[in-house]
N, C-alpha and C positions, 0 to 999 in steps of 0.2 A: 860703603855699600856700592858694590860694582853693578853697572847698569848698562844695557844695550839700547840704542836708539833712544826715543823720546818717551816721557812718561805717558801713560795711557790714563787719563783723568776720569773719574767716576761720570757716568752718564746719568740722564734722568731716569732711565729704566734699564733692565738687564738686557732687553733686546739690543739697544745701541751699543752695549759693551760687546756682545757676542759678534754682532755684524761688523764691528770695526776690525777685529784682529784675526777672526777665524776665516780660513781660505778654503776653497774648493779645488780639488785636484781633477783634471779632466785627462782621460786617455787619448790615444791617437784617434779614437772614433768620436771623440767630443763628450764621451759619457763620464760622469762624476764617479770616482771610485774610492776616494778617501779625503781626509780633512788634513789641516795643518794650521799653524800659527804663525804669523809675521813676526820675525825677530828683528830684522833691520829692513831697511827700505829695498834691499835686493836678496834678502835670505828668508827663507820659510823653513820651520822645523816641522817634520812629520815622522813616521815610523819606518824603520827598515822593513818591515813586512809590506808596508804599502808601497815602497820604492822598489824593492828587488824584481818584481815581476815586469817592471817597466824600464829596466836599465838599458835595454837595447832599443827602446822606442820613446818618441816624444811625449813630454808632458807639458800640459798647460796649465796655468794657475788662475783661478778666478779670484779676485781680491775686491773687498769692499761691496760685496753683494748685499746691499742694503735696502731693504723693503721700504723703509720709511722715506730715504732720501735718494734712491735711485742710483747711488754711487756704484759703479761697477767697472772693473778693469781686468782684462784678460792678457796675459803675457806668457811667453815661453820659458822653459827651464833650460838654462845654460849648462849647468853642471850639477850631477848628483853625487852626494857623498854619504855613503853608508858606513856606520861605525865597523871598523875592521874586526871587531870582536863580537858582533852580532851573532847569536846562536838561534837558528830558526826552530830548534827542537825545544829549548828551555825558554825561548823569549827574552834571554837577557841582552842587555845593550841594544834594545830595540828603537834605536834613533836613527834619523837620517836628516840631512840638510840639503835643501834645494837651493841653488844660486840662480836667480832670475836673470834673464837676458837683458833686463833693464831696471833702473832704480824706480820705485814706485813714488809719485808725487804724494807725500804724507800730508794730510790735512785733518779736519776735525772728524772725518769719518773713516779714516784709514790709517792708523798709527801702529807702529811696532809695540808689542808688549814689553813691559819691563822684566828683566832677568835679575833677580836677587842673588846675593851671594849666599853661599852654602850654610853658613851658620844661622843667619836670618830666617831662611826658608824653612830649615829643619828644626829650629828650636822656637820658632815664634809663629810663622805663617801657617804650616801644615798642623801642628799639634794643637795650637791655641785659638785658632780662628776659623770660622765658617767660610766655605768657599763656594765657587761656582764651576760647574762642568759645562763646556760648551761644545756642541758638535753637530753634525749632520745625521739625520735619521736614515736608517736602512729598513726597508720593508722588502722582505724575501731577498732576492738577489739584486735589488735595484736602490740606489742612493737616491733619496728625494731631496729636492732643493727646500728642505724644511728644516729650520734651526730648532734645535732642542737645548734648553738651558735648565740645569737642575742645581738647586741650592743643596750643598752637601756639607758634611761635618766629618772630622777625622775619626778613623776607626782604629782602635789600638792593635798592634801587631798580633797579639796572641788571639784576640777575637777574629781578627781578619783570617789567620790561618785555619781556625776552626770552621768558619763559614764557608771558605772557598776550598779547604783541605789542600793547601800548599804550604809550602816553607818559603816565607819571604826572604829576599836577599837585602842587603843595606841599601840598594839602590831602587827599592820599591816601597810604596805605601798604599794604603787602602782609604777610601771614603765610603760613607754610608749616606744614602738618599732615601726619602720616604715618598716622593711624588711618583706616580706610576708612570710608566713609559710604554707607549704603543709602539712597539718595535725595539730597535736597538740603535746605538750610536756607532758610527764608523771609527775605524782606526785613524789616529791622527787628532781625535777630539781631545781637548786640553782642559786642565784645571787651573783656575787662578784665585787669588784672594786679594781683596780690597784693604789697604792699609793706608789710613790717613788721606783717602781721596786717589790713591795710585793702585792700578791693578798689577799685581806681580804673578808672573808664571810660576807654578808649582810643580806641574806634572803633565805627562802625556799619556794617552789611553793606547794601549797596545792591541788588546782584544777583548770584546764583550764577553761576559762569562757565558759559557756554553750551556750551563744547566737551565737557565731560564733567560727569557728576552727581557723580563721586567726585574732582574736581580736587584737587589737593594744595595749590594757591595761591589764596588768597582776597584780594579787594580791598576795603579798607575806607575810609571817610571819616573823617578825623581830627576827632573831636569838639572837640578843643582849639582848632581854628581858628574855633569858633562860640561861644566864651564871651561875647562882647559881644552877640550875637543872642540867646542863652540869657537873659542878664540883661534885655534890653529887653523880652522877651516873658513872662518869668516874674515 
């Protein structure tokens, strides 16, 4: 099983899990605009849609913004890598990597999440096990420094297509949640599954459903389909 960085061990509660790996992206004015997840000590995964408008301007990253332990580190982005086949009309290949200007000092409160290999994530983690979606909440046009974590379960492809009225590609999957969400989650939010004490990354959220802010069905990009691209750029 291939992995990047260190294992992210199960914390005592879900908030600790989310605050460890979830990062906040800041624009040139210091305002938050998207989320992301730490893959290595100097690389963050987010979406192409989040990154594209800021290709010509600086981005800063807030890492380890932990309400419980006060851990917080801000660093600049050195390089931005948007997938060359990203299609802004269809949303396909909506992934981007941000190389940080410096390596983050990994500790108990800020660790890279584990990236599982393709077979394991697509045949075990996604369809068979419950997961968690972690992201920052958006109210109106403003991103709030408010973490949202949703317990989710896999939604079969045919049911997802009926609910969202879309045709899924092999690089997409859907999850279902039952907890109400006041507002919506920003792009760059991610899904992860705990397996034997280790949190594994399964997907990244591109766009919150347009139909309703409290939609129970969320569409994710399978991060397992981009392993070669990750290795090439990291």
